[in-house]
N, C-alpha and C positions, 0 to 999 in steps of 0.2 A: 483532619477535620474537613467535612464537606462544606463547600461554599457554593453560592449561586453563580457557577461558571466564572469564578474570579481568575482562573488560569485557562483561558480559551485554548483549544487545541491548535496544532500547527496548521491544519487545513484552513481554519477560519482566518488565521493571521495571513496566510497566503492569499485568501480571497480579498481581504481588506487591502493588501498591498497591490494586487492586480487591479482592483477597482480604482484605487487612488491613482495608480500609474496610467490607466487608460484615460482618466479624466484630465491628467496633467498634459497629455499629448495635445489637447486642444487649447492649452494655456501657455503658449510659447513665451509670453511676456514674463512669466514667472521665473524663467531661467536666467534673466539678467540679474545684475548685482544690486539693483535698487531695493530699498526696504519694501516689504509688501504692505505695511501700514506706516504712515509718517504724519506726525502732527508738528506744526511749526508755530509757536507762540499763539496758541489757540485760546481765544476768550469767548465765553458765551454769557451774555449779559441780559438779564430780564429786568424790565422796568415795572415797579409797583408804586403807582402814584409818583412822588418825587424821588423815590429811592431806586437805586440801581443794585441789583443782586448779581454778584459774580459767581455763577455756577461753575465756570472754569475761568482761571485767571492766569494766562500766559503759559499754558501747558505745551511742552515740547518733548517728544520722544519718537523713537523709531523701532519697529518690530521687524526682525529678519524673517524671510521666507523659511518655513520649516520650524520656527521656534514654538515653544509651549510657554505661554505667558499667563500669569495671574495678575489681575489688576485689583489691588486690595484697598478697601476703604470702608469706613463705618457709614451708617445711614446719614445722608445729608452731605457726604464728602464730595460729591460730584461724579461718582463713578457711573451712575445711571446716565447722566448727561454725556459722559465720555463714551459710554456704550452706544448711545444714539448717534454720536459723531462718527465713530468707527463703522457703525452699521448703516450709514447713509440715511438715517431717519431724521436728522437735523443738521443744520449748517451753522458754522461759527459766526459770531458777531464780527470777529476779526481773526486774522491768522489763516493758515492753510491746513487742510486735511487731505492727504493723498492716500488712495487705495490702489495698489498695483500701479503706482506711479501716475495715476490720474488725479488731477486737482479737482476735487468735488465742487468747488465754487464756480467752476466753468461749465457745469452741467445743468440742463433743465430737468424738469421732473421725470421725463422719459429717460434721460441719461442716467439719473440716479437710480431709477428702477432697474435699468439694465445692469448697472454695477452691482446692485444687491442681488439680482437674479443669477448673475454669472460668476460672482466672486465670493459671496458670503452665504453660509448656512447658519441659521439661527436656532439656538436651543434655549428654551425658556424654563424658568422655575415652575411655572404653572402648566407646563407641557403645551398648552394652547392647541390641543387637538380638537378637531370638529366633532362634537359628540354624536352626531347623526351618521357619521361615516365610519367604516371599518378601518382597522389598522392599515390594510393594503390601500384603501382609497385615500386615507390621509397622506400616505407617502407619495401617492401619484399626483397630488395637487400641484407641486412645483413643476412637474413635467408637463402638466396640462398647459400651464402658462408659457412653457417653453416650446409648445407646439408639437410634442412628440405623439406618435400614433398610439392608440389604445393597446395594441399588442406589445409594443416596445415598452410602454409605461408599466404594464403588468409584470413583464419579465424583469425589468430593472427594479421595480418596487419589491418584488419577492427576493431578489438578490440583496438589496439593501437591508431588508428585515433580517435576512440570514446573517449578513455581516454584523448587524447590531446585536446578534445573539438572542433574537426573539424566536422562540419555538414557532414554527410555521403553522401549527394548529391554531395559533392566535391571530393569523392574518385576517380572518373574517370576523374577528371579535370587535365590538365597539369599545370605546375608552372605558365606559362604566363596567365592562366585563373583565378589565385587566387591573393588575396591581399598579402602584405608583412606579415601581421600577420598570415594569413592562411598558407602561405609557411613555416613560422617558426614553426607552429604547426605540419606540416608534418615532418619537420626536427626533432622535438622533438620525434614524434612517431617513426621515423626511428632510432633515437638514443636509444630508449627503446626496439627495436625489439628483441634483444637477452637477455633481462632482465639483463643488466649490473649492478653491484653494485655501479658504479661510473658514474655520468654524468659530462662531462667536457665541459663547455660552453665558447666560445670565443666571447666576446662582443655580447651577444644574443639579446640585444635591440638596437644595434647600428644603424640599418637601419629601425627602427620602430618609429612611432609617440609615444608621451608620454603615451596616454591611452592604446594603444596596447602593448607597452613595459611593462606597469604595469601589464596587464593581463597575459603576458608571465611569468613575474617574480612570480606572484601569483601561476601559474601552477607549476613552479619549486618548490615553497614552499610546495605545496601539495605533489609532488613526494618525496620531502625530508621528509615530515611528515610520509610518507608511508614506509620510511626506506632507500631510495636511498641517497648516499653521493653525494652532489652537489658542484662542484667547478666552480666558475664563474671568468673568467679573464677579467678585465675591467679597463678603465680609468675614469668611471663615478661614482663619489662619491655618487650619489643617490641610487645606487644599494647596498650600505653597509647596508641600513636599513633592507634588506631581510635576511642578513646573521647572523649566530651565531658567526663567527670568521672572522677577516680581517687580511690578510697578506699584508704588504706594501713593495714594492721593488723599489729601486732607484739606478741607476748606477750599476746594477748587484748585489746589496747587499740588504739583508733584513734590514729594518729600523723600529724603534719603532713607 
C-alpha cells in the first residue's frame, strides 16, 4: 500500500544523521551527563483580582539528552504553560528551569533569546509560516538572525527541506500553495535550521489528517534516532506510541 513517504529511504536517513551530527559538534555541553531539560519545584502563579491561579504547582522532572518525550494533558491542564517554560518564553513564579544546565532565572532577555536560538527548534500546530515568503525563505529566517551569509543560508535551507522530505519543487512555493503536511515539513525544516539539540513540538499533528500526521511523527522519530531530543506537547494519546517517555500533567501537577 502506497504511503506519503512513510518509510524514507536510507539515503535520507543518512542525510538526517549527518546533519544532526554536524550540529552536535558545536554543542559540546550536550555530551555531559546533566539532563538537557530540568524543572525543579516549578510554580507559575497568575493573579486575577484577589484570586491566585496555579497554572503549574510544584512541577519537577528531568529529560535526558536524546530522549523522545510526550507531555500529555487535556485543555487547561497546564501543558501550554509548561511548553512556554521549556521554550524560554516564560519564567516561573518560583522554582528552577534549566535548559542544557543553564538556569533560566539567571538570564536577561538577551540571554533567553540566545538559549532559544541555539538550543530549541519550535514546531507549532498552526505551522506559523510567514505567508508572503516561500518555503525556502521561511527556513532561512532563523539563520538570518544567526548572522549566516545568504549563500550559506540557501544551501542549508535546501538541505533541511530535503531532510524534511519536502519535494524541492516546492521550495519556491508559498504556504497557501502547499498542503498541511507540506507546510508542517517546512516548519520542521525551519526548526532544524540552526541545528538545535532540542525540538519542541506543540500539537504537531493537530491540523493534519491521520495518515499525514503519522508520517510527520515518523519523521520526528528519525530525527530523534539521529540524536535530537524531541519533546511533543499534546492531548492526543495516540502520539504516546512514538515516545520513549510520557509525562502526564493535570491541574498544573504531574500525575502518575
